[in-house]
C-alpha positions, 0 to 999 in steps of 0.5 A, a space after each residue: 277251451 275251459 269256458 267251451 268245456 263248462 258251458 258244453 256240460 251246462 248246455 248238454 244238461 239244460 238241452 238234453 234234460 235227463 239224457 244230457 246227464 246220462 250222455 255226460 256221465 257215460 263220457 265220464 265212465 268211459 275214462 274220459 275224465 269229464 268231472 262228475 263234480 260239475 255235472 251231477 251238482 248242476 243236475 241237483 240245482 234243476 231239481 231245486 228249480 223243480 224241472 229235475 226230479 232228484 231220484 231220477 237225475 240220480 238214476 240217469 247219471 247211474 244208467 249213463 255210468 253203466 253205459 261208459 264203464 261197459 264200453 271201458 271194461 270192453 277196452 280193457 279185455 280187448 286192449 288193455 294196458 297197450 290201449 292206454 300206453 298208445 291212445 290214453 294221452 289223447 284222452 287226457 288217460 295217464 298210465 298212473 291212473 290205470 296203475 291206482 285203479 288196478 292196485 285198488 282191483 286187486 287189493 279188493 277184488 270184484 267189490 272194488 267196482 262197488 267201492 271205487 264208484 264212491 271215490 274220486 278219480 279212481 271211479 272213472 279208471 276201475 272198469 279197465 282192470 275189471 275188463 282186463 280181469 274178464 269180471 263176470 259182467 252180471 256183478 260188474 253191472 249191478 256194482 257199478 249201477 249201485 256205487 254210481 247211484 250213490 255217487 250221483 245222489 249224493 252230488 245231485 243232493 248237494 246242489 239241489 240243497 244249495 239251490 233250495 237255499 238260494 230261493 229260500 233265503 232272500 239275503 243269500 240270493 241277494 248276495 249271490 247275485 251280486 257275485 255271479 261274476 265271481 262264481 262263475 270265475 270259480 267255476 272255470 278256475 276249477 275246470 282249468 285246474 283240473 285240466 292243468 293237472 291232467 296235461 302237464 305230464 303231456 308237456 314234460 
C-alpha cells in the first residue's frame, strides 16, 4: 500500500503535469491526508529539470487547495461534526484533527484560514470549522489561496533547490546515484510512518 501511494503521487504529477499537482493538492485539502510534503517537493524537482515553472507549480497547487477546501467547507456547513464522526475513519480523518482545527479557528477567527494554511496538519482540516461557522465565501477563498500559494511555493522551492544542486554538483550526483535505493526506501518509510500514525487509533 505504501509503495502504491508513493508511486501514485509521482505518476500523477509526471503524467498529469500541473493538472496532476492541482488534483493531488485538491485531494489533500478535501481532508484526505495525502501529504503535500511529498507532492510539492516532487513538483519542485520537475522545476529543476525544466519541465515545470516554479510559479506555475505553486499556482497549480494553490488552485487545487482552493478546490478541495471548497468541498470541505460545504461538508462542514452541511454535515459538520456528525460527518466526521460517521465517515472520518474511512478517510483516515480523526475527530481530534477536527478538534484541533476548531480550536485554532475559534482563537483566530477568519484569519485562521490564512494562518492554518502555513501549518502542517491543521491546514488540511481548517476548511471544516470554517464551513461549520459559515464563514463568508470571499474571505475564505482569498485567505485559502494566499496561504496555500505560500505553502506550495515554499515546498516546491525546496524541491527545486535540491534538484538544482543535484545537477550542478557532479560529486553530489555521484553519491546520490549510489544511494538511489536508500533514498527510495526512506521515502516509503516516511509515507509508512504517516499512514501508521493515522491507522493506529482505528486498530485500538
